[in-house]
N, C-alpha and C positions, 0 to 999 in steps of 0.2 A: 604444345606448353598450351597455343591459345584453346586448345581442344579441350585439354585437361580444366583450364581457367572456367568455360563455358560449363562443362558438366558440373564443375563446384558449384558455381552461381546456380542453378536449375536445382540443388537439392533444397529439403526443407529447412535444414538446419542454419543455411547460410543464409536463405531469406529471413530467417527470425533472431539473424544478429546482426542485419545490415537492418533491418527494423528497430532492433532495440538499440544500435547504433547510435540512430535520431534521437534517441530520447533519452543516451548517457549525455550526451552532447548539450541539452538543452537543463542539464542539470548541473553542471559546471556552476556557473555565475553563483548558483544557488548556495552553494558554498562559501567560496569567498565571504559571501555577504553573510551569512552567518557567522564569519572569525570578524567579521568586523564588529557583528551587534554585541559578540562576548567583549571585544574593550568597551564599545560604547555604555554598556550600561551597568556592566558588571557582575558578580556574582547572585547578589541576591535579586537584582530587579529581571537578569536574565533568568533567574528562576521563576519572578511573577509573571513577565512574559510567557513563558512557558507553559504556566499554569494555567491563563486566562486562554489562551490558544487551547492549551488541551480540552478544557470545560467545554467551552464551544464546539468543538469536533466530536468530543463524545457526547453528548449529547445528538447533533447531529445524526453519530454514527448509531447508538442507538434504536434512532427511528427510522434505520437506512437500511432497505431491504439489496442492497448491490447490486442497483440495476442491470449496471456494464458487466455482471457474469453470466446475469439471468438474460439480458440481449444478443450477447454473444453466443450463451448456450442454444438458447430457441430461436433465435432470427437469423442467426447464420446460415443453416443449414438449410430454410425453407430461401432464403438471396441470393447461396449457391445454384441451386434445383428450378431456381426462374419463378418461387410462390410467393410473388408481391402482395397478393391479396396477406396471407399467412405472416409472412415478414412486415406489413404496416399495420397489420391490428394488434401484434406484440409491440411493436413501438412506443403504439397511439396507449397503450393499456401504460406500458410500463413509466411514460410520461405523466400521463394522468395521476398513476400512483404513489411515484413521488414527488409530482407538487402537492398532492395532499400531506405526505405524511410532513414536509420538508414546511408549511403551515403546522403544522401539529407539534414538531420541534421548535418553532421559533417560538410558540405558544408555551410552551414548555419552560424555555429558557425564560422568560422576562418575570414567569413565577418563580423562578427557582434564582436569580440573577443574585439574591442578595444574602442568601443562604449559601450558594458555591462563594461566593467571596468572605463571608463570614469562616468558612470551614477551611478551604484549602488556602485561602492569600491570605489569612487573618488578618482583614480587614474591608469589612463592609464597604465603603465609602468605595471598594476601586467596583461597585457595581454596575455605574457607568459605562466602567471600561469593559466589561461584560458584554453587558450590551448591545454597547457601540460595535464590538466585535461580530457579534450574534447576525450582524446584516447580512454576512457572507452567505449565513443559513437560508435565507430568502433567496439569497445571488443563485446561489446554485439550486434551486429548484427541480432545475431538469438535469443537471453536467452529467450524473451518472449515467444517466440512460444515452444523453449525450455521447460521452464516452464509449458505451459499448457500441453504438451508430459507427462512430468513428475507426474503429478497431476493425468491426468487419467489412469495412468499404477500405482498409487495410489504408486507413491515411494516416501512419506513423507520424511521419516526416509535416505533417501540421498539427501535430499533436505535439512535439517539438517545440515547435515555432510558437506556440501557443505557452508552454513552458518556459521559455526562452525570453517572451514579452513580457511575462508575466515577473520573470525575475529582475528583469532589466526595470519595469517600472516601480518593484519595493525599491530596486538598488538607489534609484534615483528619489524618492522620497526620504531612506535611513539617510543618506550623501546629505540631504537638504536638513533632513533634522537635527541629525551630528553638528554641521557648522551652524544652525539656531538653537542650539542646545536646549532641543525638545523632549527628551530626557525617552523615557517610556511612553508618554502621550502618540510623540513624532513615529517611532518606530511600529506601536499599534496599526495608527492609522497607516503607514507605509505597507503592513500585513495585511489591512482591510480592502487598499486599496487596489492592491494585488491577487489577493482572491476573488475580488470582485469578476477582475479580470479574466483570470482563469475562469470560470462558473460560467459567464458569461458568452465570451468567443468561442466555446464548444455546440453552444447551443445555436448558435449565428450558421456556423459552419454544418450544422446538422439539418436545419431545416433549409439551406441551400443546395443541399445534396441531395435529399431524400426525391425532392420530384422528379430529380435526374436518375434517379437510380432506380424509384420504386414508382415513376407514374406522378403524373402532375397530381391527382385527387388519390392517392396514397392514405390520405388522412380521413378518408371517406368510406375507409373499409369500415365494418362495423365489428365489433367486439367480438358476435355472434361467428366471425371467420376463423378464431382461434381453435386449432387443435391443441390436445391432450391438458387441457386446462387442469385436470387435478395432477398431474406431471408440474407445470407450471407455478402453480400455488405451492406442492410441495415443496420444490425447491424454491422455490423466493421465501415461505417460511427457513425453512432450515439455514440459509444463506443470512436470514437476519438473527437465527438465533446463534452461528458461529461469530456473523460481526459483534455481537452482544459479548459473547466469550472471546474475544479478544481486545473488547474495549474493558472488562475490567481485566482481565490474567493481563493484557501486553499493553494495547493503547492507553490504559489511564495507568501508567507507572508513574506519570511523574503528580499527577492526582495523588494518588497511593503518596508519595513520599510528602508533598505537600500537608496531609493530613496527618500521616502521624508523625513527621519531625518538621519541616520547614521549608518557606520557601529558598532559605540559602541550600537545603542540601538539593532542592529540586535543581536550582541553577548547577550545582554540580552534576547531576546525574544529567540532564537536558545538557549538558556539555558534553557528554560521556557518548550518549545518544547521536551527539551530532559527527565524533570521532568514527561510531558504527557506522553513522547512514554512509559515509565516505566509502568503508569499506562496500556497505547492501549496494552503491550506489550504479558499477557497472552490471549487476547482477538483477537488481530490483525489473529491470522494464524485461527481462526474460520470461518473468510471471506470466506478464500481458501480451507479450506476442508469443508465447509456445501454447497459450491456452486454447485459441483457435484451431492451430493445427493440431493439435492433440485428440480436440471435438471431429474434426476433418478426417484423421487417421481411423478413432475410432469407428466412426457410423461407415468408413469406407473397409472396413477388416484388415488394417495394414497393418498387423502386430509387429513384424519385422521392422518395418521403416523407424514404429514406434519405439521401440526398443532401441533403434541407434540414436534415435529424437535426445531419448533421456540419458543413453550414454556419454553421449559428445556432449550433453548440457553441464552433467555432474561433470567429468574429465573438466571441462570450460573453469567450472565456478569451484568445484576444488580447490584447483591451482592457485589462482587468482583467492582465494577464503586465506587457504593456507601461508604463502607468501606475505598475505596481508599479515596473519596474525604474528609467525614470527619476525616481522619487521616491527611491529608493535613493542612485541616483549621484550625484544632487542636493543630498540632506538626508540622506541614510543617516548618515554621522558625527556631526552634531550631532544627529539625533533619536536615535541609537541609543546612543552611547556620550559624550556629554557633560552634562554638567548642565544642565537646563530649568526655567526657573522660571515659574509661572503663577499669578495672584493670589496672589502675593507667596510663596506655597513655592518649593520645589526638589526639583525628581525625575529620578531618571535609571535609565533602563532600564536598561543594563548596566552595571557601571563599569568606568573605566580600563583595567581591568587585560586586558579581551578586547579590546581596540581591536585586535589583531593579525587577530580574526577578519575586520575590514571590509572589507581586499584580495578575504578567499576568497569573502565576500558577493559581492560584483562579478562576480568569476570564474565560480562556480558557478552567476551568474544567468541564464547564456547558457546554458550545457547544461541545467540544469531549466527555463529561462524555454521553450524549446523545446519540452520534455516535455509543458508544462503549455499550449502554444499547441496541439500536437497531441496532448492526453493519450490519444485514440481510434485511436493508434494500430497499437497492438498486439493491441487488442481487435476491431478491424474483422478484422484476417486471422484470428481465434481464432472470431469470426462466420462468417467464409466455411471453416470448417477448416481455415484453412491455421496450424496449429502447428504444424508442422512445420519451414515456411517462418522464423516471427519465433524460432524456437528456432535455424535454420541463423544467423541475421544476426547476432541477440544471443554465439552461439558465436564466432564468427569476430570481431566487435566485444570481446569477453571477451580474446580471444589479444593482441591487437593492444598493449588498454592493459594489460594485464600484465605484459607485454615493456617495454611503453615505461615502468608502473610499477617495476620490479624496477632497470632502465637508467639511470632519471634519477631518483628521488625521493630513494634516498641520499647525492648529489652537490650536492644546488641544494638552492633556497631551498621552506623552507617551503609555500610557494603551489602546486610544480608540481603537484604531486598534484589539486588544483585545476585547474587546466588541465587533464589529462588526463582526469579525469574528466568535463569539460564536453565537450571532444571526442569521448568515448566514448556519450554520452547524445544529444546533439546530430547524429554520425553517423546512430547505431545506429535512433534515433525518424526522423529524415527517410527510411533505406532502407525502411523498414516501410511508411510513410504513403505513399510512392511505389507498391508494390506493390498495400498494398491498394487506391488510387483508382483503381489500372489493373484492379484484378481490378472494382470496381467498373462501373467505364465500361466494362468487354466484359461484366456483365451488363445494364445498361440495352441497349448495342447488339443484345444478343441477343433480348432484350424485344421490343424493337420490332423488331426482322425475325421475331418471332416471330410479333404482330401482324396482318404481312403476309404471312404465311405464306408466307416464303421461309426460314427460319433453324431452329437446330433448340434444344433447350432448352440451357440454359448449366448451371445446377447438377444433378446425376442426384439 
């Protein structure tokens, strides 16, 4: 038995599950925190909170180049091979570019805060609150770069503890805000404090680790040491476009609801997403932890090992997601929106005020469930350096979704946008999955042909 367990612990999938476990644990506190905030603010002001944080986050994402993915993709392999100069130059380039774009994003936020408050929040006086939370953009000037560096070094436990510390800080502030009846301003200040902590601490960790891992003078490496500059720029541009597509088509959903309907419906939608995130929470960390493993396996031409990884990951995510969907369909209304009595004490997760969120949960589970089961769909394409293809699929899906949203949502029931989003998610995920698996099958066939001496190398 000991020999079997030792063999299991050496498998790549076991390592990914272990690393993901650290990240899953760190998210548990935030789940209970979110439920408490819904009770504290009510549906309307919970929607306002979601609109403010979403507006700031999406402006930041619009100018983001997803440096964590770029660092993992282009610095991970040189670091693993001992090429510290190339790894150091890439990290320095990523940090510099991210800092510049963050400054520009904050300037855009300052100029657009009043407009955003009027369009999405229906209250221009909330512009100051938007700017206040916008300070998180400056705090996160190097956050994505640091996140990528920590993943290269395998510091998943550190990432988990940072997230847990953030949740604990927000919890403390929110409990104080509830005690002093500070309302929306108190909760928003709590979010600001937690976000600043989440952004700054990883950078401190990165700056502490880099001299140990790359050498004390790593930062002196000139950018001319970078290799494959064209590939780096293309990858960076493609991920930025994909990020923008996700912003418009998926991450900006609450803003669409706020602009086309009202903050009240945004509150229902945000509550539904809180439940969806509960389902996604155990699987989401796998996206970050499988990406470095897939890049390594493709670089080493370990096609069969990659197939096993995807099979195991899909089986695990499929069982979990299917069980959650069936549970929500059968018992979701009773468990989430009606009082429950345990050992003589009554408890209710969400107040009855939030009951209109329940249909949205079931509808969104279709799209998000598909994405959850096939969570590796986009990262597989990125690992094969097919970021352009992922971008094209996302752009096509986004165009169709925007057309449907603007045409249908203003005149339809509030659940229409959930149907549109689910269709977008399922369609783009299935398209990326098909292309990624097709590429993997071709690579495996070429490898078999090479072994027999009749084929050519698949990847240059």
